[in-house]
C-alpha positions as CSV (number, residue, x, y, z in Angstrom):
1,M,4.9,-12.2,-13.6
2,S,5.1,-15.6,-15.2
3,N,7.4,-17.0,-12.5
4,G,4.9,-16.6,-9.7
5,N,6.9,-14.2,-7.7
6,Y,5.4,-11.1,-6.1
7,F,7.3,-8.2,-4.4
8,N,5.8,-5.0,-3.2
9,E,7.1,-2.2,-0.9
10,K,5.6,0.9,0.5
11,S,7.2,3.6,2.7
12,T,5.9,6.2,5.0
13,S,7.9,8.8,7.0
14,R,8.0,6.3,9.9
15,F,7.8,2.9,8.4
16,D,8.9,0.6,5.6
17,F,6.5,-2.2,4.6
18,G,7.3,-5.1,2.3
19,V,5.5,-8.2,0.9
20,Y,7.4,-11.0,-0.6
21,R,5.6,-14.0,-2.2
22,N,7.0,-17.0,-4.1
23,K,4.1,-19.3,-5.1
24,T,6.4,-22.1,-6.0
25,A,8.7,-22.1,-2.9
26,K,7.7,-24.1,0.1
27,K,10.7,-23.0,2.1
28,A,10.2,-21.1,5.4
29,G,10.6,-17.4,4.9
30,S,9.9,-17.4,1.2
31,N,6.4,-15.9,1.7
32,M,6.5,-13.0,4.3
33,L,5.6,-9.5,5.3
34,T,8.1,-7.1,6.9
35,I,7.5,-3.9,8.8
36,A,10.5,-1.9,9.7
37,T,10.9,1.4,11.6
38,R,12.7,4.2,9.9
39,P,15.4,6.0,11.9
40,S,14.6,9.5,13.0
41,E,16.3,11.5,15.7
42,E,13.8,14.3,15.5
43,Q,10.8,12.2,16.5
44,Q,10.2,10.4,19.8
45,Y,8.9,7.2,18.1
46,S,12.0,5.7,16.4
47,V,15.7,6.2,17.1
48,G,17.4,3.3,15.3
49,T,15.5,0.6,13.5
50,T,13.5,-2.5,14.4
51,T,12.0,-5.0,11.9
52,I,9.1,-7.3,12.4
53,S,8.8,-10.3,9.9
54,M,5.8,-12.5,9.8
55,S,4.5,-15.2,7.5
56,I,1.6,-14.3,4.9
57,R,-0.8,-16.3,7.1
58,E,0.1,-14.3,10.1
59,A,-0.1,-11.1,8.1
60,Q,-3.6,-12.1,7.0
61,A,-4.6,-12.6,10.7
62,L,-3.2,-9.1,11.4
63,Q,-5.1,-7.7,8.4
64,N,-8.3,-9.2,9.7
65,F,-7.7,-7.9,13.2
66,L,-7.0,-4.3,11.8
67,N,-10.0,-4.4,9.6
68,E,-12.3,-5.4,12.5
69,S,-10.7,-3.0,14.9
70,L,-10.5,0.0,12.6
71,S,-13.8,-0.3,10.9
72,S,-15.9,3.0,10.9
73,D,-18.3,1.4,13.3
74,S,-15.8,0.6,16.0
75,V,-13.7,3.7,16.1
76,D,-14.8,7.0,17.8
77,V,-13.1,9.9,16.2
């Protein structure tokens, strides 16, 4: 991508994830991660939808937290 934009989405049965980056834009909201619940009336977790949006910096802090918390040394299975 020569214009510096990046867009990626991943979906699971319960969630939609999206990463949106624009290396040239300095506007708030131009570089963000979203996590949205997918509606499902058959499961107890999600009826309707909710979306969480965060900056890439906040997403990187979340990533570090998850990496530390979910490492094989810290999780008893």
